[in-house]
C-alpha positions in Angstrom: 123.9 58.5 15.7 125.9 55.3 15.0 123.9 52.1 14.6 125.6 50.5 17.6 124.5 53.4 19.9 121.0 53.3 18.5 120.8 49.6 19.3 122.1 50.2 22.8 119.4 52.8 23.4 116.8 50.4 22.0 118.1 47.5 24.2 117.9 49.7 27.3 114.4 50.8 26.4 113.3 47.3 25.6 114.6 45.9 28.9 112.9 48.6 30.9 109.6 48.1 29.0 109.8 44.4 29.6 109.5 44.8 33.4 106.5 47.1 32.8 104.8 44.6 30.5 105.5 41.4 32.5 102.7 41.8 35.1 100.0 42.8 32.5 97.4 40.1 32.3 99.2 37.8 34.7 97.0 35.2 36.4 98.6 33.3 39.3 97.9 29.7 40.2 96.2 30.8 43.4 93.8 33.0 41.5 92.9 30.1 39.2 92.6 27.8 42.2 95.0 25.2 40.8 98.3 25.2 42.6 100.7 22.6 41.2 102.6 20.5 43.8 106.1 21.9 44.3 105.4 25.4 43.1 104.5 28.6 44.9 101.0 29.9 44.8 102.1 33.1 43.1 103.6 31.3 40.1 101.9 32.1 36.8 99.3 29.6 35.6 99.7 30.3 31.9 102.9 32.1 30.9 102.7 33.5 27.4 106.4 34.5 26.7 105.9 35.1 23.0 103.1 37.6 23.5 105.1 39.4 26.2 108.2 39.7 23.9 106.1 40.9 21.0 104.2 43.5 23.0 107.5 44.7 24.6 109.1 45.0 21.2 106.2 47.0 19.7 106.1 49.4 22.7 109.9 49.8 22.5 109.8 50.5 18.8 107.1 53.2 19.4 109.2 54.8 22.1 112.4 54.7 20.1 110.6 56.0 17.0 109.2 58.9 19.0 112.7 59.6 20.3 114.2 59.4 16.8 111.5 61.7 15.4 112.1 64.2 18.2 115.9 64.3 17.7 116.1 64.0 13.9 113.0 65.8 12.6 112.5 68.5 15.2 116.2 68.9 16.0 115.7 68.6 19.7 118.9 67.7 21.5 120.1 67.2 25.1 121.5 70.7 25.0 118.0 72.1 24.6 116.9 70.7 28.0 117.2 73.1 31.0 120.0 72.4 33.4 118.9 70.8 36.7 122.4 71.1 38.3 123.8 74.6 38.1 127.2 75.2 36.5 129.7 76.9 38.7 132.5 78.6 36.7 
């Protein structure tokens, strides 16, 4: 697989995992009891963007590594999957 295609797959996986990781460990201002003036109560009280990016990257690397291992080492391709939509010839 070309490097640009592999990067595109990694980017799509990374972006999807980001939305899974974002709410993990989130504490809102209303939960902490300290709502700042001019913000909504559901705003995060302490946002740790670096930790979220790092965790997202690590999980994405694991998923893409498993995908690469499955396709390269075991030789599993998309042709090996059963067809969901029947082919009418």
